[in-house]
N, C-alpha and C positions, 0 to 999 in steps of 0.2 A: 681571791679577788682578781679581776680582769687586768690585763696589761693592754697597751695599745697594740692592736692587730690590724691587718690589712682591711678587714671589714669595718672596724671602727674608724680607721683613717679616712675612709670614704666620706665621713661626716665632718672632716676638718674644714674650717673656714679661716681664711686669712684675716688678720686683724684689720687690714686696710679695706676689706670688703664690708665691714660693719658700717652702717649708715651714721652711727653716732657713738661716742665714747659712753661709758657708764654715766647715767644721770642720777635722778633722785633715788635714794635708798628706799626700797619697798619693804624690806624685812630681812630675816635671817632664816637659814635652813640648817640642816645637819652639815657641818663642816664648811659652810660658805655663807656669804652675804648676797642678798638679792638687790639688783638695781634696775631701773628703767633703761631701755635701750631701743634701738631701731635696727632692723635688718630687712633688706629687700623692700624698703618703703612701708613697713608695717611695724607696729609697736611690739616689742618683745621684752623678755626679762633676762637679765644676765645673772647667773649664779657664779660668783667668783671665789676661787680657792687658791691657796698657795701650792705651787707645784711640788716643792720638796717634801711637804707634809702629807698631802692628800692625793698623790698621783694614782695609786691603785684604786682608791675609793672613787676618784673622778672617772676613771675608765670603766669601772664596774657599773656606775650609774648610767653612763652612756650606753653600755652593752645592753642593759635591761630596758632602758627607755626606747632605744631604737627598734627593739623587738616587739614593742607593744603598740596596739592600734585600737584605741577605745575612746569614745567621745567624752568619757568622764575621767580620763587620765591626761595630765599635762603633757603636751607634745614637745618633742625635742627637734630643733631645727639644725643643730650642729654644735661644734665646739671650737674654741680658739685657744691657742697657746701664745701668750704675749709676755715677753721678758720672764719674770718668775711667777706669773699668774696663769691659771687655767680657768677658762670661762665656758660655762654651758649656756648656749643660746636657746632659750625656752619660750614656749607660748606664754604670753602675758594674760593672766587670768583676771577677768573683770568681776569684782565682787569682794567679799570679805570672808575671813575664816569663820567656820561654825562657832568657834570659841568666842569671837567678837560679836557675832550675830546674837548669840544667846545672852551676851553680856549687856548689849545695848538695845535690842529689839525683842518684840514678842513674836512667838511662833505658835500657832494653834495646833491642837492635837492631831488633826488630819494631816497637816503639813509635816509634823514630826514623824508620823507613821510612814508617810510617803518617802521622806528623806531616808529613813532607816532602811526602807526597801531598796531605794536607789543605790545606797552605799553597799548594801548586801550584794546586789547584782554586780557591782564593780569588783568586789572582792571575790565573787565566784569566778569572774574572768581571770583575775590575777592568779588565783590558785590553779585554774585550768592550765595556765601557762607555767606552772610550777614556780611562780614567783612568791617568795615569802616577803611581804611588804616590810614588816619589822618596826613600824612606828605609827600605827593608826591611832589618831587622836584628833579632837576637834580643830586644833591649830593647823592640821594638814588637810583638812577638808574645806575647800573654798566654796562659797555659796553665792550664786547670783541673786541679789536681793529681790528681783522682780519675778524671774522664772523659777527660782528655787532649785535650779539645776546645780549639781555639784561637780567639782573637779578634785581629784586627789593629787597632791603635789609632794615633792621632796622624797626621792627614792634613794637618798644617801645611805640608808641602812638596809636596803633591800638585798636579797640574795636569791639566786636561781638554784633550785634544788634538782637533784638527779631524778627523783621519783616522789610521788605523793607521800611516801612514808619515810623519806630521808630525814636524818637528824643532823644538826649542826650545833656548835657551841660558840659562845661569845656574847658580849653584852650588846643588846639592841633594845630599842624602845625608850619610853619616858616613864619615870616613876608615876605610879597611879594607874598606868595602863599596861604594865609589864606582868606577864604571866608568872606564877610562882616558880616554874622551872627555870626561868631566866634569872630570877633573883637568887635562886639556890645554886646557880652556876652549873646546872645540869644540861644534858643534851636536850634539844627541843626541835620541833618541826612546825608545820603549817598551823597547828592549833593555837600557837601563841597569838596569831592574828585574830582568831575567833575570840580569845579572851579579851583582847583590846577592843574588838567590836562590841562585846557585851558591856564594857565600861563606857564606850561611846554612847550606847543606848541608855545606860544609866544616867549619864550627864545630860543627854538630850531630853529625856522624859522628866528627870527630877530638877534639872537646871541647878544642880549642886555639883561641886567639884568631885573628882574621883575620890572614893573613900575606902577605908579598911573594910574587911568583910563584916565586922560587927556594926559599924555605922551604916554600911550599905544595906544590911538586912533590916535595920531600923526603918529606913525609908521605904524599902520594898514591901514591908508589912502594911504600909499605908493603903487605904482603899483606893486612892487615886492611881495606884500603880497597876491595878487590874486593867487589862488582861496580860500585860507584857512583863510582869515581874518574873514569871516562870521562865520566859525566854532569856531574860538577863541572868537568872540563876544558872540556867543550863550553860550559857556561853562562858560564864565565869566560874565554872566548876574548878576546884583546886587541882584535880587530876585531869590531865590532858585527854586521857582516853574516854572520859565521860562528856567531853565537849562535842557538839555536832560538827560536821564539816559545813562550810558555807553552802554547798549544794543541798545538803539535807535541810538547812535552815530556809533556803529559798523555796523549798517545796511545801513548807508548812507555815511560813511567815504569816500569810493572810489568814489561814485557819486559826492560828493562835490568837491573833489580834481580834478575831471575830467572837472569841469566847468571852462572855461578859459576866459569868456567874461563878461557878465553882471550878476547882482544880480538875474535876472529872473531865471537863471539856478538853483541857490540855492533854491529859493522858490519852484520851480517845484520838486526838490528833496524831500523837506519836505512834500509837498502836496501828492506826490507819496507814500511816506512812510506811512503817516497817513491814506491815502485812502486804501492802501493795508492791513494795520494792522487792519482795521475796518471791513473787509469782511471775 
């Protein structure tokens, strides 16, 4: 985990420079609570943690967020240390979580497919930056109700790896979205995010909560799950080595969703991808 360094310290904000103290509570994230605020005459979100407990986690999240620049990732404006509290000053996201959207509103199939593709693109970017996100789930995907654009929030469990094949240990994720290797307390790498993405697709298309492999397979056998059931099965493979990378997924996502009949189309997509990538 990161400690406060000179590069991180460049982002420190004095408490007196905030336009307002914490206001209405917006929610909770990993290791902190989120409140409304204002900074430089614009609305922001304050993520507040206790210094003594979460210092290394706090600076790790700063280090990761300050290195990222993507329209679908929550922006960091800086951080504040005030008394025994540590405050992340973040972009305030306008919208609701995908979890609450699916709970209270309807989303047609084309929008679901487009959202799945958008989130996939964001995860390609994160993995290109060697960032293991660590907690992909509908609650961490914020949706603008009109544009349907998304923002990924809460990098409290994220880690920066040394290489695409690096392995780490430790408990990350949320039950239902955690890859088997995390639950079994084994070393894991970037493919745990792919498993979580597969579970997000399952929840998105089925509008059911994350399920055990047996229950999941019951719903995947439904005719309504064509053509994306194979995509979900591939992402949620028990063995990490059999899961695709996000880059591989991005290359065949549209092809897979265009297959409306038999599984032959799915395998032809894969064969086409691997054949083209080997020449």
